[in-house]
C-alpha positions in Angstrom: -0.6 98.4 49.6 -3.8 98.1 47.3 -6.8 100.3 48.3 -9.2 98.0 46.5 -8.0 95.0 48.0 -8.0 96.4 51.6 -11.8 97.0 51.1 -12.2 93.9 49.9 -10.7 92.2 53.3 -12.5 94.5 55.5 -15.8 94.2 53.4 -16.3 90.8 51.9 -13.6 88.9 54.5 -14.2 90.8 57.9 -10.6 90.2 58.4 -9.0 91.9 61.3 -5.6 92.5 60.7 -6.0 93.9 56.9 -2.4 95.4 56.6 0.3 93.6 58.7 3.8 95.4 59.0 3.8 96.3 55.4 6.9 98.2 53.9 5.7 102.2 53.8 9.3 104.0 53.1 11.7 103.4 56.4 8.3 102.5 58.7 6.3 99.7 58.3 2.3 100.1 58.4 -0.4 97.8 59.9 -4.2 98.5 59.1 -7.0 96.4 61.5 -10.5 96.4 61.1 -11.9 96.9 65.0 -16.0 96.3 63.6 -17.1 99.9 63.0 -13.4 101.5 63.6 -10.2 101.2 61.6 -7.1 101.7 63.2 -3.9 102.3 61.5 -0.7 102.2 63.0 2.9 103.0 61.6 6.1 102.5 63.1 9.9 102.4 63.0 12.6 101.5 65.5 12.2 104.9 67.0 8.6 105.7 67.4 5.1 105.2 66.6 2.1 106.7 64.9 -2.0 105.3 65.2 -5.1 106.8 64.0 -8.4 105.6 64.4 -11.0 106.2 62.5 -14.7 105.5 61.6 -15.2 102.4 59.1 -17.5 103.9 56.4 -14.7 107.1 56.4 -12.2 104.7 55.4 -13.9 103.1 53.1 -14.6 106.3 51.1 -10.8 105.9 50.5 -11.1 105.8 46.5 -7.5 105.6 45.6 -4.0 104.6 46.6 -2.9 108.0 46.8 -5.6 109.3 49.4 -4.2 105.9 51.5 -1.0 107.2 51.2 -1.8 110.9 52.4 -3.9 109.8 55.1 -0.5 107.6 56.2 1.3 110.6 55.8 -0.8 112.7 57.9 -1.0 110.1 60.3 2.7 110.0 60.7 3.1 113.7 60.5 0.8 114.4 63.2 0.7 111.4 65.9 4.8 110.0 65.3 5.9 109.7 69.3 9.4 108.9 69.9 10.1 106.1 72.0 12.2 107.2 74.7 15.8 106.2 74.7 15.7 103.6 77.6 12.5 101.7 75.6 15.0 101.4 72.6 17.7 99.9 74.6 15.9 97.4 76.8 13.7 95.7 73.6 
């Protein structure tokens, strides 16, 4: 994921689905442009983590490393494991 391309897709093209299930280690990351908010979701087969932030704050991310730190924080603080029943019923 390239933060410059992501920001361009938000500012210039106003795309809704900015990143769609991009591989990130053992996870898949989706970034959605929700108008004045940006939603970051990271999931795997066992759980999900999400975080919404102000669009202006997201656009202040300057480097890919800062974006990776943000995604890592979202995973660390917000990851919720799915119930075993949910995993077997899919």
